[in-house]
N, C-alpha and C positions, 0 to 999 in steps of 0.2 A: 746328394753328397754323402748321406749315411751309407748307402749301398756301396759306394766306391771305397769308403774306409773299411767296411766289413770285408769286401773282396781283398783289399790289401792285407788285412789281418789274417785272413784265411790263407793267403799265399805265403805268409811267413810261418805258418803252422808247420811244425816238424812232425814226422811220423811217430817218433817216440812220445811226443806230447799227446797225440791222439791215443796211443796205446795206454799211456799212463791214465788219461781221463777215463777210458773204458774200464781199466782195472779198478779204479777208485770209485766210480759212480754207476756203472752199468752191469758189470759182471755179477753173476750169482754169488752171493756172499761178500760182495764188496762192502768195505767199511762205510762208505759214504752214500750207499744206495738208499733212496727214499722213494715212497710212492704215496699217492693221494687217491682216495676213493670218495666219490661224490654220488649222492642219490638225487635224482630228478623226478618229481612227481607231476603228472598231468592233472588238469582240473577235475577229471573223473575219479581221481584217487586221493581226494582231500582227507578222507577218513584215515587212510593208511598213513598219510603224512602226519596227521595230528597224533596218532598213536606212536609213531616212530620218533616224534619230537620229544616225547616224554622219556625216552631211553637216553641214558647218559653213557656215551661211548667212552671206553678207556682211551687215554691219549695215544697209546701205541700198541700195536699187536704184531708180533713176529710170526710170519707164516713160514712153517717148515716145509709143507707139501704144496707147492704152487699148483700142480695139476689138480690135486684134490680140492684146493681152494677155489680154483676157477670153475670146476664142475659143480661146486656147492652154491655158486652165485646164480640167482635167478636170471640175470641178464645174459649169461653165457650159455643158456640152454640150447641155443641154436648150434653151438659148437660141439655138443655132446656127440660122441661117436666119430668125430673128425680127429685127424692127427693134431697133436699139440705142437706149436712152434718150438724150435730149439732155442734155448736162451744162452 
């Protein structure tokens, strides 16, 4: 039943509503754009997790240079040298 109501809602969606959503929440520099970063540690990295737990992150950080930010992240090392996706 839920899928049927979702499909019905999607059918009523207007093109301008989709564009407005993109402009507000997805586009670079959008006022409502948010992101979440999560760290996951395996059992072999408990020491790193313990030391990182002591760090108190600031509640919010604005990233000015997205390409530089991605390259600086250890989990994105496999993407170095590859083309960056267009946002």
